[in-house]
C-alpha positions as CSV (number, residue, x, y, z in Angstrom):
1,X,-263.6,151.4,-156.8
2,X,-262.5,147.8,-157.4
3,X,-264.9,144.6,-155.8
4,X,-262.5,144.2,-152.5
5,X,-263.3,148.0,-151.7
6,X,-259.5,149.1,-152.3
7,X,-258.8,152.0,-155.2
8,X,-256.8,150.3,-158.6
9,X,-253.7,151.9,-157.5
10,X,-253.8,150.7,-153.8
11,X,-251.4,147.8,-153.2
12,X,-252.9,145.0,-151.8
13,X,-251.1,142.9,-149.3
14,X,-251.4,139.4,-149.8
15,X,-250.0,136.2,-147.2
16,X,-246.6,135.5,-148.0
17,X,-246.9,131.4,-149.4
18,X,-243.9,129.1,-149.3
19,X,-244.4,125.7,-151.2
20,X,-243.9,122.6,-149.1
21,X,-240.7,121.1,-149.8
22,X,-240.5,117.2,-150.8
23,X,-240.3,116.0,-147.3
24,X,-243.2,118.3,-146.1
25,X,-245.0,116.9,-148.6
26,X,-244.6,113.4,-148.5
27,X,-245.3,113.7,-145.2
28,X,-248.8,115.6,-145.4
29,X,-249.5,113.1,-148.6
30,X,-249.4,110.2,-145.8
31,X,-250.7,111.6,-142.5
32,X,-252.7,109.2,-140.4
33,X,-254.7,109.7,-137.5
34,X,-253.9,106.3,-135.5
35,X,-250.3,106.7,-136.0
36,X,-249.0,111.0,-135.8
37,X,-246.7,112.1,-137.1
38,X,-245.3,113.9,-133.9
39,X,-241.6,114.8,-132.7
40,X,-241.5,114.8,-128.8
41,X,-238.8,116.9,-127.5
42,X,-238.3,116.7,-123.1
43,X,-236.3,118.7,-121.1
44,X,-235.8,118.2,-117.3
45,X,-235.1,121.7,-115.9
46,X,-233.9,121.4,-112.2
47,X,-235.6,124.6,-111.1
48,X,-239.4,126.1,-111.5
49,X,-239.9,128.8,-114.2
50,X,-242.4,131.9,-114.1
51,X,-245.8,131.0,-116.5
52,X,-246.0,134.5,-118.0
53,X,-242.5,135.3,-118.1
54,X,-242.2,131.9,-120.5
55,X,-245.0,132.7,-122.3
56,X,-243.7,135.3,-123.2
57,X,-240.2,134.3,-124.0
58,X,-241.3,131.5,-126.2
59,X,-243.8,133.8,-128.4
60,X,-240.8,136.1,-128.5
61,X,-239.0,133.1,-130.1
62,X,-241.3,132.0,-132.5
63,X,-241.0,135.4,-133.9
64,X,-237.4,135.2,-133.6
65,X,-238.0,132.3,-136.1
66,X,-241.2,133.5,-138.0
67,X,-240.8,130.8,-140.5
68,X,-242.2,128.5,-138.1
69,X,-245.4,131.2,-137.4
70,X,-247.1,129.6,-140.5
71,X,-250.6,127.3,-141.1
72,X,-251.8,125.4,-144.4
73,X,-252.9,127.5,-146.7
74,X,-256.5,126.7,-148.4
75,X,-255.6,126.1,-151.7
76,X,-258.1,124.6,-154.3
77,X,-258.0,121.2,-155.4
78,X,-256.7,121.6,-159.1
79,X,-253.4,123.4,-156.9
80,X,-250.4,121.7,-158.1
81,X,-248.5,121.6,-154.6
82,X,-249.4,122.7,-151.2
83,X,-248.3,125.9,-149.2
84,X,-247.5,127.2,-145.9
85,X,-249.0,130.5,-145.0
86,X,-246.7,132.4,-143.2
87,X,-249.5,134.5,-140.7
88,X,-247.3,137.3,-138.9
89,X,-248.3,135.7,-135.2
90,X,-249.7,132.8,-133.2
91,X,-253.2,132.2,-133.8
92,X,-253.4,129.8,-131.0
93,X,-251.9,129.7,-127.7
94,X,-248.9,127.4,-128.2
95,X,-248.0,127.2,-124.4
96,X,-249.9,125.4,-121.5
97,X,-249.6,124.6,-117.8
98,X,-250.4,121.2,-116.6
99,X,-251.1,120.9,-113.0
100,X,-248.8,118.9,-110.7
101,X,-250.1,115.2,-110.4
102,X,-247.7,111.6,-109.6
103,X,-249.1,111.2,-113.2
104,X,-248.8,114.5,-115.0
105,X,-245.4,113.6,-116.7
106,X,-246.6,110.4,-118.3
107,X,-250.4,112.0,-119.3
108,X,-247.9,114.6,-121.0
109,X,-246.2,112.1,-122.9
110,X,-249.2,110.5,-124.2
111,X,-250.7,113.3,-125.5
112,X,-247.7,114.2,-127.6
113,X,-247.7,110.6,-129.0
114,X,-251.3,110.5,-129.5
115,X,-251.9,114.2,-130.8
116,X,-250.4,116.4,-133.1
117,X,-250.8,120.0,-133.6
118,X,-253.1,120.9,-136.4
119,X,-251.4,122.2,-139.4
120,X,-254.6,124.7,-139.6
121,X,-253.8,127.0,-137.0
122,X,-250.0,128.6,-136.2
123,X,-247.8,127.3,-135.9
124,X,-247.8,124.1,-135.5
125,X,-246.2,123.2,-132.4
126,X,-246.8,123.3,-128.8
127,X,-245.1,123.1,-125.4
128,X,-246.6,121.9,-122.3
129,X,-244.4,123.2,-119.2
130,X,-245.0,119.9,-115.6
131,X,-243.9,119.9,-112.5
132,X,-241.2,118.0,-112.0
133,X,-240.8,115.0,-109.8
134,X,-239.8,115.5,-106.2
135,X,-236.5,115.4,-105.9
136,X,-234.3,114.2,-103.0
137,X,-233.6,117.4,-101.2
138,X,-237.6,118.2,-101.6
139,X,-237.0,120.2,-104.6
140,X,-239.7,120.6,-107.7
141,X,-238.0,120.7,-111.3
142,X,-239.8,121.3,-114.4
143,X,-240.4,118.9,-117.5
144,X,-240.7,121.2,-120.5
145,X,-242.8,118.7,-123.4
146,X,-242.6,120.4,-126.7
147,X,-244.5,118.5,-129.5
148,X,-244.4,119.0,-133.2
149,X,-246.1,118.1,-136.0
150,X,-243.1,116.2,-138.2
151,X,-244.7,117.7,-141.4
152,X,-244.1,121.4,-140.8
153,X,-240.5,120.8,-138.6
154,X,-238.2,118.7,-137.2
155,X,-236.5,117.9,-133.9
156,X,-232.8,120.4,-134.4
157,X,-235.0,122.9,-135.6
158,X,-236.9,123.0,-133.0
159,X,-234.5,122.8,-130.2
160,X,-233.4,125.7,-131.6
161,X,-236.1,127.7,-130.8
162,X,-236.5,126.2,-127.6
163,X,-232.9,127.3,-126.9
164,X,-233.7,131.1,-128.1
165,X,-236.8,130.9,-125.3
166,X,-234.3,130.2,-123.0
167,X,-231.8,132.8,-123.7
168,X,-234.5,135.1,-123.7
169,X,-235.9,133.7,-120.6
170,X,-232.9,133.3,-118.5
171,X,-230.5,136.2,-120.2
172,X,-227.6,134.3,-121.2
173,X,-226.0,133.5,-124.3
174,X,-227.5,130.6,-126.2
175,X,-224.7,130.7,-128.6
176,X,-223.8,126.9,-129.9
177,X,-221.0,125.0,-128.8
178,X,-218.3,124.3,-131.8
179,X,-218.7,120.7,-133.7
180,X,-216.1,118.4,-132.7
181,X,-212.9,118.6,-135.1
182,X,-212.0,115.8,-137.1
183,X,-209.6,115.9,-139.6
184,X,-210.7,115.9,-143.2
185,X,-212.0,112.7,-145.2
186,X,-212.4,111.6,-148.5
187,X,-214.1,108.4,-147.7
188,X,-214.6,105.7,-150.8
189,X,-217.6,103.8,-151.5
190,X,-217.4,101.0,-149.2
191,X,-217.5,97.5,-151.0
192,X,-219.6,94.3,-150.0
193,X,-222.5,96.0,-148.5
194,X,-226.1,94.1,-148.9
195,X,-227.6,94.8,-151.9
196,X,-230.4,97.4,-151.9
197,X,-232.8,95.5,-153.7
198,X,-232.8,92.3,-151.2
199,X,-235.8,92.4,-148.4
200,X,-234.6,93.7,-145.3
201,X,-235.1,92.4,-142.0
202,X,-238.7,93.4,-140.2
203,X,-239.0,94.0,-136.8
204,X,-240.6,90.6,-134.9
205,X,-243.9,90.8,-133.7
206,X,-243.4,91.4,-129.5
207,X,-247.3,92.1,-128.0
208,X,-248.7,94.3,-129.6
209,X,-252.2,96.2,-128.1
210,X,-255.3,96.1,-129.5
211,X,-255.4,100.2,-129.8
212,X,-253.5,102.1,-131.8
213,X,-250.9,104.4,-131.0
214,X,-247.4,104.7,-129.8
215,X,-245.6,103.5,-127.1
216,X,-242.2,105.0,-125.6
217,X,-239.8,104.3,-123.0
218,X,-236.7,106.9,-121.9
219,X,-233.3,105.9,-120.1
220,X,-230.3,107.6,-118.9
221,X,-227.5,105.6,-120.0
222,X,-223.2,106.3,-120.1
223,X,-222.2,107.9,-122.9
224,X,-219.8,104.6,-124.4
225,X,-216.5,105.2,-124.4
226,X,-214.1,104.7,-127.0
227,X,-210.1,104.6,-127.9
228,X,-208.6,108.3,-128.6
229,X,-207.3,107.1,-132.0
230,X,-210.5,104.7,-132.8
231,X,-211.5,104.7,-136.5
232,X,-215.0,105.1,-135.4
233,X,-217.2,107.4,-133.7
234,X,-220.1,107.4,-130.7
235,X,-222.6,107.5,-133.9
236,X,-220.8,104.7,-135.0
237,X,-221.1,102.2,-131.6
238,X,-224.5,103.6,-131.2
239,X,-225.6,102.1,-134.7
240,X,-223.8,99.0,-134.3
241,X,-225.5,98.3,-131.1
242,X,-229.1,99.1,-132.8
243,X,-228.1,97.0,-135.4
244,X,-227.5,93.9,-132.7
245,X,-230.6,94.9,-130.9
246,X,-232.5,94.4,-133.8
247,X,-230.7,91.2,-134.6
248,X,-230.4,89.7,-131.3
249,X,-234.6,90.6,-130.3
250,X,-235.3,88.6,-133.6
251,X,-233.3,86.1,-133.0
252,X,-235.7,85.2,-129.7
253,X,-238.8,85.6,-131.5
254,X,-237.7,83.1,-133.9
255,X,-237.1,85.4,-137.0
256,X,-235.2,84.0,-139.5
257,X,-231.6,85.9,-139.9
258,X,-231.9,88.8,-142.5
259,X,-229.9,91.4,-143.8
260,X,-230.7,94.8,-141.8
261,X,-231.1,98.3,-143.0
262,X,-231.1,101.8,-140.9
263,X,-232.5,104.9,-141.5
264,X,-229.8,107.4,-140.5
265,X,-230.9,111.3,-140.4
266,X,-228.4,113.5,-141.6
267,X,-228.3,117.1,-140.6
268,X,-225.5,119.3,-142.0
269,X,-227.5,123.0,-141.1
270,X,-225.9,125.9,-138.5
271,X,-226.7,125.4,-135.7
272,X,-227.1,129.1,-134.8
273,X,-229.4,131.6,-135.0
274,X,-229.3,131.4,-138.8
275,X,-230.4,127.7,-138.9
276,X,-232.9,127.0,-141.3
277,X,-236.0,125.7,-139.4
278,X,-238.1,123.3,-141.1
279,X,-237.3,119.8,-141.9
280,X,-233.8,119.7,-142.6
281,X,-232.6,116.4,-142.3
282,X,-231.8,114.0,-145.4
283,X,-232.2,110.3,-145.2
284,X,-229.3,108.0,-145.9
285,X,-229.9,103.7,-145.0
286,X,-226.6,101.8,-143.6
287,X,-226.7,98.5,-144.3
288,X,-225.8,95.1,-142.9
289,X,-226.0,91.5,-143.8
290,X,-226.9,89.1,-141.7
291,X,-223.4,87.4,-141.7
292,X,-221.7,90.3,-140.0
293,X,-224.5,90.3,-137.1
294,X,-223.5,86.6,-135.9
295,X,-219.8,86.0,-136.2
296,X,-218.9,87.7,-133.3
297,X,-216.5,90.3,-134.6
298,X,-217.2,93.4,-133.2
299,X,-214.0,95.4,-134.2
300,X,-214.3,94.6,-138.0
301,X,-218.1,95.2,-137.8
302,X,-217.7,99.1,-136.2
303,X,-214.7,99.9,-138.3
304,X,-217.1,98.6,-141.5
305,X,-220.0,100.6,-140.4
306,X,-217.5,103.8,-139.8
307,X,-216.3,103.0,-143.7
308,X,-220.2,102.9,-144.7
309,X,-221.8,106.3,-142.7
310,X,-218.9,108.3,-143.8
311,X,-219.8,107.5,-147.3
312,X,-223.2,107.8,-147.0
313,X,-222.7,111.5,-145.3
314,X,-220.5,112.4,-148.1
315,X,-222.6,111.5,-150.7
316,X,-224.7,114.1,-152.2
317,X,-228.2,113.3,-152.3
318,X,-231.8,114.6,-152.0
319,X,-233.5,114.4,-148.9
320,X,-235.8,111.8,-149.4
321,X,-233.8,110.1,-152.7
322,X,-234.2,110.8,-156.2
323,X,-237.4,109.1,-156.6
324,X,-239.5,111.2,-154.0
325,X,-237.9,114.1,-155.6
326,X,-239.0,112.5,-158.9
327,X,-242.5,112.2,-157.3
328,X,-243.2,115.7,-156.1
329,X,-242.4,117.4,-159.2
330,X,-245.7,119.5,-159.6
331,X,-246.5,118.9,-163.1
332,X,-250.3,117.3,-162.0
333,X,-252.5,118.9,-159.0
334,X,-250.9,117.4,-155.9
335,X,-254.2,115.6,-154.7
336,X,-253.2,113.2,-157.5
337,X,-250.1,113.1,-156.8
338,X,-251.2,112.3,-152.7
339,X,-253.1,109.1,-154.3
340,X,-250.5,107.9,-156.1
341,X,-247.6,108.4,-153.3
342,X,-249.7,106.6,-151.1
343,X,-250.2,103.7,-152.9
344,X,-246.7,103.4,-153.8
345,X,-245.5,103.2,-150.2
346,X,-247.8,100.9,-149.7
347,X,-246.7,98.8,-152.4
348,X,-242.9,99.8,-150.8
349,X,-243.6,98.2,-147.6
350,X,-241.8,95.4,-148.2
351,X,-238.2,98.0,-149.1
352,X,-238.8,99.8,-146.3
353,X,-235.6,100.2,-143.6
354,X,-235.8,97.5,-140.9
355,X,-235.7,100.8,-138.2
356,X,-234.3,104.3,-137.5
357,X,-231.5,105.9,-135.9
358,X,-231.9,109.2,-135.2
359,X,-228.5,110.8,-132.8
360,X,-228.8,114.1,-132.4
361,X,-225.6,114.0,-130.5
362,X,-224.6,116.3,-128.1
363,X,-226.8,119.5,-126.8
364,X,-224.9,122.2,-128.8
365,X,-227.0,124.6,-126.5
366,X,-226.8,125.1,-123.0
367,X,-230.7,125.0,-122.0
368,X,-229.9,127.5,-119.5
369,X,-233.3,129.2,-118.0
370,X,-231.7,131.6,-115.4
371,X,-231.3,131.4,-111.6
372,X,-234.9,130.1,-111.5
373,X,-235.2,127.4,-113.8
374,X,-231.9,126.4,-114.2
375,X,-229.2,124.5,-116.7
376,X,-231.0,121.1,-118.5
377,X,-230.1,118.2,-117.0
378,X,-231.7,116.1,-119.5
379,X,-233.2,116.3,-122.8
380,X,-235.0,113.4,-125.3
381,X,-236.2,113.5,-128.2
382,X,-238.8,111.0,-129.6
383,X,-238.7,110.5,-133.4
384,X,-242.1,108.4,-134.8
385,X,-242.4,105.2,-134.8
386,X,-244.8,104.6,-138.0
387,X,-245.6,101.1,-139.2
388,X,-244.2,99.3,-141.7
389,X,-241.1,99.9,-139.2
390,X,-242.6,100.0,-135.9
391,X,-240.0,101.0,-134.2
392,X,-237.5,104.1,-133.8
393,X,-234.2,104.4,-131.6
394,X,-233.5,108.1,-130.8
395,X,-230.7,110.0,-128.6
396,X,-229.1,112.5,-127.4
397,X,-225.9,113.3,-124.9
398,X,-226.3,116.4,-122.3
399,X,-224.4,116.9,-119.2
400,X,-221.8,113.5,-119.4
401,X,-225.0,111.2,-120.3
402,X,-226.9,109.7,-123.2
403,X,-230.4,109.8,-123.1
404,X,-232.1,107.1,-124.8
405,X,-235.7,107.2,-126.6
406,X,-237.1,103.7,-127.9
407,X,-240.4,104.5,-129.3
408,X,-243.0,101.6,-131.0
409,X,-245.9,100.8,-132.8
410,X,-248.9,99.4,-130.7
411,X,-249.7,97.4,-133.6
412,X,-246.0,95.5,-133.5
413,X,-245.1,95.8,-129.9
414,X,-246.2,96.0,-126.1
415,X,-244.6,98.2,-122.9
416,X,-242.8,94.6,-122.1
417,X,-240.9,94.9,-125.1
418,X,-240.3,98.1,-124.7
419,X,-238.9,97.5,-122.0
420,X,-236.7,93.9,-122.9
421,X,-234.9,96.2,-126.5
422,X,-234.0,98.4,-123.8
423,X,-231.9,96.0,-122.1
424,X,-230.4,94.6,-125.2
425,X,-230.0,98.2,-126.8
426,X,-228.0,98.5,-123.2
427,X,-226.0,95.7,-123.6
428,X,-225.1,95.5,-127.0
429,X,-223.6,99.5,-126.5
430,X,-221.9,97.8,-123.5
431,X,-220.3,95.5,-126.1
432,X,-219.1,98.1,-128.1
433,X,-216.7,100.0,-125.7
434,X,-215.0,96.0,-124.9
435,X,-214.7,95.4,-128.7
436,X,-211.2,96.9,-128.8
C-alpha cells in the first residue's frame, strides 16, 4: 500500500489545473479590497422567473461551460505561477433571490460594486435575482444582477454563460446574431498621433466621497445615427463622445488641456457555444491630441478616430502588451513577481490612460427566458473604475437603444459629478450625429 492508501498500480485522479493567463495574473497581483475588480451585468426582463427553474438552468449553464467551475489553487510560496483548479461542480450557491422592496435594485448594485465573489470558491460569479419596479400597467418585471470577479472572467464571456442559462430556462434557441458585414480593410498605421511617451490627461477631481469604493449611474440613450456611407462606426462615435466628454469636464474644472489616451478592449472571440471562457479581450489605447479635441472639426475628428481604431484592431498584440507578457514569464516565484508588478504599476501611474471605453456593441443573444420571463429589453455592463483612471464608460445596445453605464472611483468623483458627466456624454454623442 502507498502512503495515500492506494495500490501502486492504481491511478490517482489529481485535480485539473490551468496556469493563470497573463491578464488573470496581473489582476491577481493588484487586487484591492477598497475597490474590488468586479464586472457588473444587469439584465432587465418584463416578466417573472420561477426560482427553482432558474437555479437549475443556471447550474446547468455552468456545467455547459466548465472552464468557469474553478477556484484558485492553493500553492506553495515558491510556485512560479498561480493556477486555476477545475472543480467539476459549484462549491457555493451561485443564485440568490432578493426580497421585493423600493431599494432592492439599488442595494443589489451596491453589493455588486463592493463585494467580489471569492476566488477560493467555485465559481467566481454570482447571480442575484431582484424584483423589478412596477410598470405602468401594474406588472412587475425581473432584474438579473450578475457579478463577476474580473480576475477570472470578463463581461462578454459572462454574458455567454447567461445566454446559455436563458436558453435552458426558456427552451428557445440562443444562437448569436451574425455580426455586421463590413468590406475588408487593410488599414495603414495612422500618422500624426500623439506620442505614447507623453503623460496623458487625468480626469479632473470633482466632489469625492470620504469613503472608498465605486459609484455607478446607468442611463438609456438613442443609438447614434450616422450616414450609410460614413467611414466611421458607432464605436468611433462613442470614442469621440468619450474624449470630448472628459475634455469638457476637465475644462469646467480648470485643468490644463493635455493629450488623451482612451483604453479600448478588443474582443475577437466567437459568440457561439465554442466561445473561450475567461478574460479574452486585448487592450489597445486610442490617442487624441489636445488640439483636435478643441478645434471643433468633428467630421475630421471622426474620420481620424476611425483610422486609428481600425489600425489598432488590426495590429497583432498581446492582451496587455509586450511588457506584461515579459513581466509574467514564470522564471521566478510568482509572489516575487507580484511585488515587482505592484511597484511598476505605482511607478507607471502618470502614464496610465485617461479613461476606458468598453463598447460591447449590439447584444448578440436574444436573452429570451420564455413566456414567463420574456425577452430582455435592457442590458447594462459596468467595467471596474479603480484609480488612477477612476472613471469608465461601458456601452451596449439592446432593442434599438443604447445602454450606458458610468462607473467612477469615489476617491475622485461623487454622485452629482456622475450625473454631470452623463449629461456631457449625451450632448457630445448627439453632436457626432450632426457632424456630417
